[in-house]
Short mmCIF file of the C-alpha atoms (twelve columns), coordinates in Angstrom:
data_MODEL
# 
_entry.id   MODEL 
# 
loop_
_atom_site.group_PDB 
_atom_site.id 
_atom_site.type_symbol 
_atom_site.label_atom_id 
_atom_site.label_alt_id 
_atom_site.label_comp_id 
_atom_site.label_asym_id 
_atom_site.label_seq_id 
_atom_site.Cartn_x 
_atom_site.Cartn_y 
_atom_site.Cartn_z 
_atom_site.pdbx_PDB_model_num 
ATOM 1   C CA . MET A 1   -3.155  -2.412  -27.307 1 
ATOM 2   C CA . GLY A 2   -6.014  -3.585  -25.254 1 
ATOM 3   C CA . ASP A 3   -4.768  -5.511  -22.231 1 
ATOM 4   C CA . SER A 4   -7.434  -4.374  -19.791 1 
ATOM 5   C CA . SER A 5   -11.072 -5.424  -19.595 1 
ATOM 6   C CA . GLN A 6   -11.609 -2.832  -16.899 1 
ATOM 7   C CA . VAL A 7   -15.088 -1.958  -18.169 1 
ATOM 8   C CA . GLN A 8   -17.217 -5.073  -17.805 1 
ATOM 9   C CA . ASN A 9   -18.168 -6.537  -21.202 1 
ATOM 10  C CA . GLY A 10  -17.267 -3.231  -22.830 1 
ATOM 11  C CA . THR A 11  -20.010 -1.234  -21.143 1 
ATOM 12  C CA . ALA A 12  -19.659 1.765   -18.851 1 
ATOM 13  C CA . LYS A 13  -22.172 3.042   -16.313 1 
ATOM 14  C CA . ASP A 14  -23.885 5.113   -18.997 1 
ATOM 15  C CA . ASP A 15  -24.253 1.921   -21.114 1 
ATOM 16  C CA . LYS A 16  -21.939 3.264   -23.786 1 
ATOM 17  C CA . PRO A 17  -19.560 0.664   -25.207 1 
ATOM 18  C CA . VAL A 18  -16.067 1.467   -23.986 1 
ATOM 19  C CA . TYR A 19  -13.687 -1.494  -23.749 1 
ATOM 20  C CA . PRO A 20  -13.839 -2.473  -27.419 1 
ATOM 21  C CA . PHE A 21  -12.595 -6.065  -27.333 1 
ATOM 22  C CA . PRO A 22  -14.463 -9.359  -26.733 1 
ATOM 23  C CA . ASN A 23  -12.679 -10.119 -23.479 1 
ATOM 24  C CA . GLN A 24  -14.185 -13.581 -23.008 1 
ATOM 25  C CA . ALA A 25  -13.359 -14.880 -26.500 1 
ATOM 26  C CA . LYS A 26  -10.686 -17.542 -26.963 1 
ATOM 27  C CA . GLU A 27  -9.204  -15.544 -29.848 1 
ATOM 28  C CA . GLU A 28  -8.794  -12.482 -27.622 1 
ATOM 29  C CA . THR A 29  -7.021  -14.543 -24.970 1 
ATOM 30  C CA . GLN A 30  -4.619  -15.842 -27.610 1 
ATOM 31  C CA . ARG A 31  -4.076  -12.314 -28.957 1 
ATOM 32  C CA . LEU A 32  -3.259  -10.922 -25.520 1 
ATOM 33  C CA . ASP A 33  -0.862  -13.734 -24.667 1 
ATOM 34  C CA . GLY A 34  0.849   -13.302 -28.037 1 
ATOM 35  C CA . GLN A 35  1.046   -9.548  -27.426 1 
ATOM 36  C CA . HIS A 36  2.656   -10.225 -24.045 1 
ATOM 37  C CA . GLU A 37  5.345   -12.385 -25.669 1 
ATOM 38  C CA . VAL A 38  6.127   -9.660  -28.207 1 
ATOM 39  C CA . PHE A 39  6.466   -7.012  -25.507 1 
ATOM 40  C CA . ARG A 40  8.672   -9.236  -23.341 1 
ATOM 41  C CA . LEU A 41  11.005  -10.123 -26.214 1 
ATOM 42  C CA . ARG A 42  11.230  -6.630  -27.676 1 
ATOM 43  C CA . LEU A 43  11.824  -5.016  -24.282 1 
ATOM 44  C CA . GLY A 44  14.177  -7.796  -23.273 1 
ATOM 45  C CA . ALA A 45  12.455  -8.137  -19.907 1 
ATOM 46  C CA . LEU A 46  9.098   -8.492  -18.146 1 
ATOM 47  C CA . TYR A 47  9.477   -4.947  -16.806 1 
ATOM 48  C CA . LYS A 48  11.987  -2.074  -16.946 1 
ATOM 49  C CA . ALA A 49  11.796  -0.810  -13.351 1 
ATOM 50  C CA . HIS A 50  14.890  -1.365  -11.195 1 
ATOM 51  C CA . LEU A 51  13.527  -3.332  -8.255  1 
ATOM 52  C CA . SER A 52  15.386  -4.041  -5.045  1 
ATOM 53  C CA . CYS A 53  14.784  -7.663  -4.112  1 
ATOM 54  C CA . LYS A 54  17.125  -7.679  -1.118  1 
ATOM 55  C CA . ALA A 55  14.707  -6.373  1.503   1 
ATOM 56  C CA . ALA A 56  11.433  -7.926  2.635   1 
ATOM 57  C CA . PRO A 57  9.461   -9.896  0.011   1 
ATOM 58  C CA . LEU A 58  8.168   -7.632  -2.732  1 
ATOM 59  C CA . ARG A 59  4.441   -6.903  -2.829  1 
ATOM 60  C CA . VAL A 60  3.448   -6.465  -6.456  1 
ATOM 61  C CA . LEU A 61  0.143   -5.382  -8.029  1 
ATOM 62  C CA . ASP A 62  -0.845  -5.783  -11.688 1 
ATOM 63  C CA . LEU A 63  -3.719  -3.488  -12.675 1 
ATOM 64  C CA . GLY A 64  -6.060  -4.907  -15.304 1 
ATOM 65  C CA . CYS A 65  -4.209  -8.227  -15.354 1 
ATOM 66  C CA . GLY A 66  -6.234  -9.677  -18.234 1 
ATOM 67  C CA . THR A 67  -5.222  -13.279 -18.883 1 
ATOM 68  C CA . GLY A 68  -2.816  -13.159 -15.916 1 
ATOM 69  C CA . ILE A 69  0.240   -14.123 -17.935 1 
ATOM 70  C CA . TRP A 70  2.410   -11.221 -16.687 1 
ATOM 71  C CA . CYS A 71  1.576   -12.017 -13.050 1 
ATOM 72  C CA . ARG A 72  2.341   -15.708 -13.429 1 
ATOM 73  C CA . GLU A 73  5.688   -15.053 -15.114 1 
ATOM 74  C CA . PHE A 74  6.700   -12.411 -12.561 1 
ATOM 75  C CA . ALA A 75  5.738   -14.693 -9.673  1 
ATOM 76  C CA . ALA A 76  7.704   -17.587 -11.166 1 
ATOM 77  C CA . ALA A 77  10.762  -15.365 -11.644 1 
ATOM 78  C CA . HIS A 78  10.487  -13.943 -8.087  1 
ATOM 79  C CA . PRO A 79  9.319   -16.803 -5.844  1 
ATOM 80  C CA . SER A 80  9.689   -14.715 -2.661  1 
ATOM 81  C CA . ALA A 81  7.403   -11.958 -4.005  1 
ATOM 82  C CA . GLN A 82  3.659   -11.732 -3.396  1 
ATOM 83  C CA . VAL A 83  1.916   -10.944 -6.680  1 
ATOM 84  C CA . LEU A 84  -1.703  -9.802  -6.952  1 
ATOM 85  C CA . GLY A 85  -3.519  -9.384  -10.260 1 
ATOM 86  C CA . ILE A 86  -6.852  -7.579  -10.393 1 
ATOM 87  C CA . ASP A 87  -9.384  -7.274  -13.189 1 
ATOM 88  C CA . VAL A 88  -13.144 -7.045  -13.519 1 
ATOM 89  C CA . LEU A 89  -12.803 -10.284 -15.461 1 
ATOM 90  C CA . PRO A 90  -9.955  -12.229 -13.820 1 
ATOM 91  C CA . PRO A 91  -8.427  -15.287 -15.510 1 
ATOM 92  C CA . ALA A 92  -10.763 -17.853 -13.941 1 
ATOM 93  C CA . GLU A 93  -13.793 -16.034 -15.349 1 
ATOM 94  C CA . ARG A 94  -12.183 -16.091 -18.796 1 
ATOM 95  C CA . GLY A 95  -11.952 -19.858 -18.672 1 
ATOM 96  C CA . ILE A 96  -8.175  -19.754 -18.167 1 
ATOM 97  C CA . ASP A 97  -6.836  -22.556 -15.978 1 
ATOM 98  C CA . SER A 98  -3.086  -22.175 -16.537 1 
ATOM 99  C CA . ALA A 99  -0.843  -23.317 -13.701 1 
ATOM 100 C CA . THR A 100 -0.373  -20.448 -11.249 1 
ATOM 101 C CA . PRO A 101 2.553   -20.150 -8.803  1 
ATOM 102 C CA . SER A 102 1.583   -20.305 -5.135  1 
ATOM 103 C CA . ASN A 103 2.784   -16.721 -4.621  1 
ATOM 104 C CA . CYS A 104 0.378   -15.352 -7.250  1 
ATOM 105 C CA . THR A 105 -3.281  -14.469 -6.598  1 
ATOM 106 C CA . PHE A 106 -6.054  -13.093 -8.796  1 
ATOM 107 C CA . ILE A 107 -9.154  -11.274 -7.578  1 
ATOM 108 C CA . LYS A 108 -12.098 -9.565  -9.202  1 
ATOM 109 C CA . ALA A 109 -11.902 -5.805  -8.675  1 
ATOM 110 C CA . ASN A 110 -12.329 -2.541  -10.534 1 
ATOM 111 C CA . PHE A 111 -9.260  -0.370  -10.026 1 
ATOM 112 C CA . GLU A 112 -11.200 2.827   -10.790 1 
ATOM 113 C CA . HIS A 113 -13.314 2.194   -7.685  1 
ATOM 114 C CA . ALA A 114 -12.122 2.334   -4.059  1 
ATOM 115 C CA . TRP A 115 -9.336  -0.172  -3.471  1 
ATOM 116 C CA . THR A 116 -11.124 -2.243  -0.830  1 
ATOM 117 C CA . PHE A 117 -8.954  -5.219  -1.815  1 
ATOM 118 C CA . ALA A 118 -5.941  -3.360  -0.344  1 
ATOM 119 C CA . GLU A 119 -7.525  -2.272  2.939   1 
ATOM 120 C CA . GLY A 120 -5.672  -3.381  6.053   1 
ATOM 121 C CA . GLN A 121 -2.695  -4.625  4.051   1 
ATOM 122 C CA . GLU A 122 0.874   -3.401  3.714   1 
ATOM 123 C CA . HIS A 123 1.561   -1.013  0.874   1 
ATOM 124 C CA . PHE A 124 2.797   -2.316  -2.464  1 
ATOM 125 C CA . ASP A 125 6.420   -2.080  -3.593  1 
ATOM 126 C CA . PHE A 126 5.667   -2.185  -7.318  1 
ATOM 127 C CA . ILE A 127 2.537   -1.489  -9.370  1 
ATOM 128 C CA . TYR A 128 2.416   -2.540  -13.012 1 
ATOM 129 C CA . ALA A 129 -0.060  -1.100  -15.547 1 
ATOM 130 C CA . ARG A 130 0.057   -2.113  -19.212 1 
ATOM 131 C CA . MET A 131 -2.153  -1.205  -22.160 1 
ATOM 132 C CA . LEU A 132 -5.062  0.226   -20.189 1 
ATOM 133 C CA . ILE A 133 -5.915  2.955   -22.713 1 
ATOM 134 C CA . ALA A 134 -9.306  1.435   -23.522 1 
ATOM 135 C CA . GLY A 135 -10.225 0.790   -19.900 1 
ATOM 136 C CA . VAL A 136 -9.441  3.956   -17.897 1 
ATOM 137 C CA . ARG A 137 -11.473 7.138   -17.817 1 
ATOM 138 C CA . ASP A 138 -9.842  8.916   -14.858 1 
ATOM 139 C CA . TRP A 139 -6.060  8.595   -15.061 1 
ATOM 140 C CA . PRO A 140 -5.280  11.224  -12.377 1 
ATOM 141 C CA . GLY A 141 -7.661  9.446   -10.010 1 
ATOM 142 C CA . LEU A 142 -6.014  6.113   -10.762 1 
ATOM 143 C CA . PHE A 143 -2.539  7.539   -10.193 1 
ATOM 144 C CA . ARG A 144 -3.628  9.038   -6.862  1 
ATOM 145 C CA . GLN A 145 -4.840  5.600   -5.773  1 
ATOM 146 C CA . CYS A 146 -1.499  4.117   -6.834  1 
ATOM 147 C CA . LEU A 147 0.490   6.747   -4.942  1 
ATOM 148 C CA . SER A 148 -1.481  6.251   -1.751  1 
ATOM 149 C CA . HIS A 149 -1.057  2.453   -1.867  1 
ATOM 150 C CA . LEU A 150 2.677   2.388   -2.631  1 
ATOM 151 C CA . ARG A 151 5.261   2.394   0.121   1 
ATOM 152 C CA . PRO A 152 7.622   5.423   0.157   1 
ATOM 153 C CA . GLY A 153 10.189  4.788   -2.568  1 
ATOM 154 C CA . GLY A 154 7.865   2.323   -4.319  1 
ATOM 155 C CA . LEU A 155 7.632   2.225   -8.108  1 
ATOM 156 C CA . ILE A 156 4.928   2.246   -10.741 1 
ATOM 157 C CA . GLU A 157 5.528   1.198   -14.347 1 
ATOM 158 C CA . VAL A 158 3.045   2.361   -16.982 1 
ATOM 159 C CA . PHE A 159 3.282   0.864   -20.466 1 
ATOM 160 C CA . GLU A 160 0.983   2.605   -22.948 1 
ATOM 161 C CA . GLY A 161 0.859   3.596   -26.583 1 
ATOM 162 C CA . LYS A 162 -0.968  5.968   -28.847 1 
ATOM 163 C CA . PHE A 163 -3.836  4.212   -30.609 1 
ATOM 164 C CA . GLU A 164 -2.548  4.800   -34.103 1 
ATOM 165 C CA . LEU A 165 -0.778  3.137   -36.998 1 
ATOM 166 C CA . ARG A 166 2.008   4.993   -38.807 1 
ATOM 167 C CA . ALA A 167 3.894   4.369   -42.035 1 
ATOM 168 C CA . GLU A 168 7.525   5.208   -42.758 1 
ATOM 169 C CA . ASP A 169 6.605   6.444   -46.250 1 
ATOM 170 C CA . SER A 170 4.406   9.159   -44.636 1 
ATOM 171 C CA . LYS A 171 1.466   8.462   -46.924 1 
ATOM 172 C CA . GLY A 172 -1.817  9.174   -45.187 1 
ATOM 173 C CA . LEU A 173 -5.483  8.294   -45.225 1 
ATOM 174 C CA . GLU A 174 -5.959  8.436   -48.984 1 
ATOM 175 C CA . GLU A 175 -3.193  5.903   -49.531 1 
ATOM 176 C CA . SER A 176 -3.950  3.479   -46.718 1 
ATOM 177 C CA . PRO A 177 -7.117  1.632   -45.683 1 
ATOM 178 C CA . ALA A 178 -5.266  0.590   -42.512 1 
ATOM 179 C CA . ILE A 179 -4.468  4.146   -41.441 1 
ATOM 180 C CA . ARG A 180 -8.007  5.172   -42.400 1 
ATOM 181 C CA . TRP A 181 -9.442  2.417   -40.180 1 
ATOM 182 C CA . PHE A 182 -7.349  3.605   -37.236 1 
ATOM 183 C CA . GLY A 183 -8.667  7.134   -37.820 1 
ATOM 184 C CA . PHE A 184 -12.217 5.846   -37.362 1 
ATOM 185 C CA . ALA A 185 -11.074 3.966   -34.259 1 
ATOM 186 C CA . GLN A 186 -9.673  7.181   -32.793 1 
ATOM 187 C CA . ASP A 187 -13.022 8.913   -33.389 1 
ATOM 188 C CA . TYR A 188 -14.817 6.010   -31.724 1 
ATOM 189 C CA . LEU A 189 -12.626 6.100   -28.625 1 
ATOM 190 C CA . THR A 190 -12.906 9.895   -28.368 1 
ATOM 191 C CA . GLY A 191 -16.697 9.653   -28.629 1 
ATOM 192 C CA . ASN A 192 -16.676 7.284   -25.664 1 
ATOM 193 C CA . GLY A 193 -14.569 9.530   -23.452 1 
ATOM 194 C CA . LEU A 194 -11.244 7.786   -24.123 1 
ATOM 195 C CA . LYS A 195 -8.383  9.937   -25.425 1 
ATOM 196 C CA . TRP A 196 -6.579  7.846   -28.059 1 
ATOM 197 C CA . ASP A 197 -3.242  9.635   -27.535 1 
ATOM 198 C CA . ARG A 198 -3.504  9.659   -23.739 1 
ATOM 199 C CA . ALA A 199 -0.038  8.120   -23.489 1 
ATOM 200 C CA . MET A 200 1.490   11.530  -24.185 1 
ATOM 201 C CA . ASP A 201 -0.226  13.063  -21.124 1 
ATOM 202 C CA . LEU A 202 0.782   10.410  -18.605 1 
ATOM 203 C CA . PRO A 203 4.206   11.724  -17.452 1 
ATOM 204 C CA . HIS A 204 2.629   15.102  -16.655 1 
ATOM 205 C CA . GLN A 205 -0.239  13.424  -14.795 1 
ATOM 206 C CA . LEU A 206 2.117   11.199  -12.819 1 
ATOM 207 C CA . ARG A 207 4.137   14.262  -11.734 1 
ATOM 208 C CA . ASN A 208 0.980   16.187  -10.869 1 
ATOM 209 C CA . VAL A 209 -0.127  13.639  -8.276  1 
ATOM 210 C CA . GLY A 210 3.336   13.481  -6.680  1 
ATOM 211 C CA . PHE A 211 5.431   10.890  -8.526  1 
ATOM 212 C CA . ASN A 212 8.983   11.445  -9.771  1 
ATOM 213 C CA . ILE A 213 9.628   10.128  -13.298 1 
ATOM 214 C CA . VAL A 214 12.742  7.951   -13.323 1 
ATOM 215 C CA . GLU A 215 12.468  6.516   -16.851 1 
ATOM 216 C CA . ASP A 216 10.640  7.556   -20.025 1 
ATOM 217 C CA . LEU A 217 11.367  5.114   -22.831 1 
ATOM 218 C CA . PRO A 218 9.763   5.238   -26.310 1 
ATOM 219 C CA . VAL A 219 9.535   1.862   -28.037 1 
ATOM 220 C CA . LYS A 220 9.046   1.662   -31.799 1 
ATOM 221 C CA . MET A 221 6.977   -1.424  -32.513 1 
ATOM 222 C CA . LYS A 222 7.372   -2.575  -36.124 1 
ATOM 223 C CA . LEU A 223 4.844   -4.872  -37.763 1 
ATOM 224 C CA . TYR A 224 7.709   -6.367  -39.781 1 
ATOM 225 C CA . PRO A 225 10.958  -8.101  -38.745 1 
ATOM 226 C CA . ASP A 226 13.152  -5.760  -36.729 1 
ATOM 227 C CA . GLU A 227 16.931  -6.186  -36.855 1 
ATOM 228 C CA . SER A 228 17.121  -5.281  -33.177 1 
ATOM 229 C CA . ASP A 229 15.013  -8.338  -32.244 1 
ATOM 230 C CA . PRO A 230 16.776  -11.595 -31.325 1 
ATOM 231 C CA . GLU A 231 17.635  -13.179 -34.681 1 
ATOM 232 C CA . LYS A 232 16.100  -16.559 -33.917 1 
ATOM 233 C CA . ASP A 233 12.805  -14.918 -32.894 1 
ATOM 234 C CA . ARG A 234 12.740  -12.087 -35.438 1 
ATOM 235 C CA . VAL A 235 10.121  -13.393 -37.856 1 
ATOM 236 C CA . ARG A 236 7.930   -14.898 -35.134 1 
ATOM 237 C CA . ILE A 237 7.888   -11.647 -33.141 1 
ATOM 238 C CA . ALA A 238 6.874   -9.631  -36.206 1 
ATOM 239 C CA . ASP A 239 4.166   -12.112 -37.158 1 
ATOM 240 C CA . ARG A 240 2.752   -12.111 -33.628 1 
ATOM 241 C CA . TYR A 241 2.630   -8.324  -33.497 1 
ATOM 242 C CA . LEU A 242 1.020   -8.235  -36.944 1 
ATOM 243 C CA . ASN A 243 -1.555  -10.725 -35.646 1 
ATOM 244 C CA . ASP A 244 -2.094  -8.504  -32.602 1 
ATOM 245 C CA . MET A 245 -2.790  -5.447  -34.747 1 
ATOM 246 C CA . THR A 246 -5.016  -7.213  -37.287 1 
ATOM 247 C CA . GLY A 247 -6.824  -8.799  -34.327 1 
ATOM 248 C CA . ILE A 248 -7.560  -5.346  -32.959 1 
ATOM 249 C CA . VAL A 249 -9.068  -4.369  -36.324 1 
ATOM 250 C CA . GLY A 250 -11.197 -7.506  -36.465 1 
ATOM 251 C CA . ASN A 251 -12.358 -7.302  -32.867 1 
ATOM 252 C CA . MET A 252 -13.270 -3.604  -32.814 1 
ATOM 253 C CA . THR A 253 -15.016 -3.265  -36.165 1 
ATOM 254 C CA . GLU A 254 -18.437 -4.656  -35.209 1 
ATOM 255 C CA . ARG A 255 -18.701 -2.366  -32.185 1 
ATOM 256 C CA . MET A 256 -17.312 0.703   -33.949 1 
ATOM 257 C CA . PHE A 257 -19.674 0.618   -36.909 1 
ATOM 258 C CA . GLY A 258 -22.632 -1.101  -35.266 1 
ATOM 259 C CA . ASP A 259 -24.666 1.960   -34.259 1 
ATOM 260 C CA . ALA A 260 -26.394 4.820   -36.002 1 
ATOM 261 C CA . SER A 261 -23.793 7.402   -34.975 1 
ATOM 262 C CA . ALA A 262 -21.016 5.685   -36.953 1 
ATOM 263 C CA . LYS A 263 -19.673 7.483   -40.014 1 
ATOM 264 C CA . LEU A 264 -19.822 4.279   -42.065 1 
ATOM 265 C CA . THR A 265 -22.490 1.597   -42.219 1 
ATOM 266 C CA . LEU A 266 -21.634 -1.724  -40.621 1 
ATOM 267 C CA . GLU A 267 -21.163 -3.296  -44.032 1 
ATOM 268 C CA . GLU A 268 -18.887 -0.456  -45.170 1 
ATOM 269 C CA . GLY A 269 -16.931 -0.823  -41.936 1 
ATOM 270 C CA . ARG A 270 -16.498 -4.548  -42.499 1 
ATOM 271 C CA . VAL A 271 -15.216 -3.936  -46.035 1 
ATOM 272 C CA . LEU A 272 -12.751 -1.310  -44.767 1 
ATOM 273 C CA . ALA A 273 -11.582 -3.656  -42.012 1 
ATOM 274 C CA . GLU A 274 -10.852 -6.443  -44.492 1 
ATOM 275 C CA . GLU A 275 -8.962  -4.002  -46.736 1 
ATOM 276 C CA . ALA A 276 -7.013  -2.714  -43.732 1 
ATOM 277 C CA . LYS A 277 -6.017  -6.197  -42.555 1 
ATOM 278 C CA . ARG A 278 -5.013  -7.250  -46.056 1 
ATOM 279 C CA . GLU A 279 -2.892  -4.139  -46.516 1 
ATOM 280 C CA . MET A 280 -1.181  -4.611  -43.155 1 
ATOM 281 C CA . VAL A 281 -0.267  -8.174  -44.124 1 
ATOM 282 C CA . GLU A 282 0.833   -7.477  -47.683 1 
ATOM 283 C CA . ASN A 283 2.532   -4.085  -47.312 1 
ATOM 284 C CA . ARG A 284 3.791   -3.990  -43.724 1 
ATOM 285 C CA . GLU A 285 7.477   -3.943  -44.653 1 
ATOM 286 C CA . ARG A 286 7.234   -1.975  -47.890 1 
ATOM 287 C CA . ARG A 287 5.336   0.820   -46.160 1 
ATOM 288 C CA . GLY A 288 7.119   0.472   -42.827 1 
ATOM 289 C CA . TYR A 289 4.043   0.107   -40.640 1 
ATOM 290 C CA . HIS A 290 4.679   0.619   -36.940 1 
ATOM 291 C CA . THR A 291 3.247   1.910   -33.688 1 
ATOM 292 C CA . THR A 292 4.967   3.732   -30.826 1 
ATOM 293 C CA . LEU A 293 4.634   2.615   -27.222 1 
ATOM 294 C CA . TYR A 294 6.046   4.244   -24.096 1 
ATOM 295 C CA . VAL A 295 7.380   2.763   -20.860 1 
ATOM 296 C CA . ARG A 296 7.228   5.199   -17.938 1 
ATOM 297 C CA . VAL A 297 8.674   4.268   -14.563 1 
ATOM 298 C CA . ALA A 298 7.849   6.625   -11.696 1 
ATOM 299 C CA . GLN A 299 8.729   6.597   -8.000  1 
ATOM 300 C CA . LYS A 300 6.860   7.661   -4.910  1 
ATOM 301 C CA . PRO A 301 9.128   10.020  -2.953  1 
ATOM 302 C CA . ALA A 302 10.720  8.510   0.125   1 
ATOM 303 C CA . GLU A 303 9.096   11.260  2.189   1 
ATOM 304 C CA . SER A 304 5.721   11.989  0.581   1 
ATOM 305 C CA . ALA A 305 4.189   15.386  0.984   1 
ATOM 306 C CA . LYS A 306 0.436   15.748  1.401   1 
ATOM 307 C CA . LEU A 307 -1.198  14.267  -1.707  1 
ATOM 308 C CA . PRO A 308 -2.702  16.711  -4.217  1 
ATOM 309 C CA . ASN A 309 -6.487  16.701  -4.494  1 
# 
């Protein structure tokens, strides 16, 4: 969760804090790159869309590219493709100087504004959007932009999850500081105009603007070793995802409980956060802590009708 810094420094036009993570911090860069590795290993691929690489070179766009790691890996795997990553804080402005393939470019842009970066260019073949829940306010508007800038037959892949933590033993708030913390986080996101379970609405919104859904894949993400993971990577994957989730708790707490409207004082929030992180570490397997993410692949019709307003 939290791959997009689409709202600069966590602040929207109305000066409300939205993107809840410290997107310029070294620790956040490490968390996002670790999260990327977990997703790639658990999905078994960089992406799930079935791309045709036989025609002209693919033109690929990564929305909210963050540290740029997905773009660099895609470009390296597809040297004939042209890969563009956009973010309001692109890798160079995060202090990231990782080697970048020659067919990969990063620019500073806000994908919720007009796509001036795409003017006068050919349409994209593939648009990738991952973990943007904390950075998008107008999903239908974003999907309309995607549809209009994809070639007929082009694909979009949206990888999102509900912002929640669940336990296999079904015990709720009273039994779990971690689940209680995520409840406060949901309230915080809702109060800032971000629907924490937006992932469940996305297939309907994609269809509404004119896409056809070609894949809808739920992915159960365990915070403990999963037998379906590659055996040699099993423990490392679980530890990285645990670090991702505890990092979210640590990074969001100050912003969540730092104003007068919060239901807990900042000190109470800090205590809860420490209890939540400790519980996630100590009881992740006993309680069966997990999240659920969803991969949706949608296609622009070969012959597009007039776009809905």
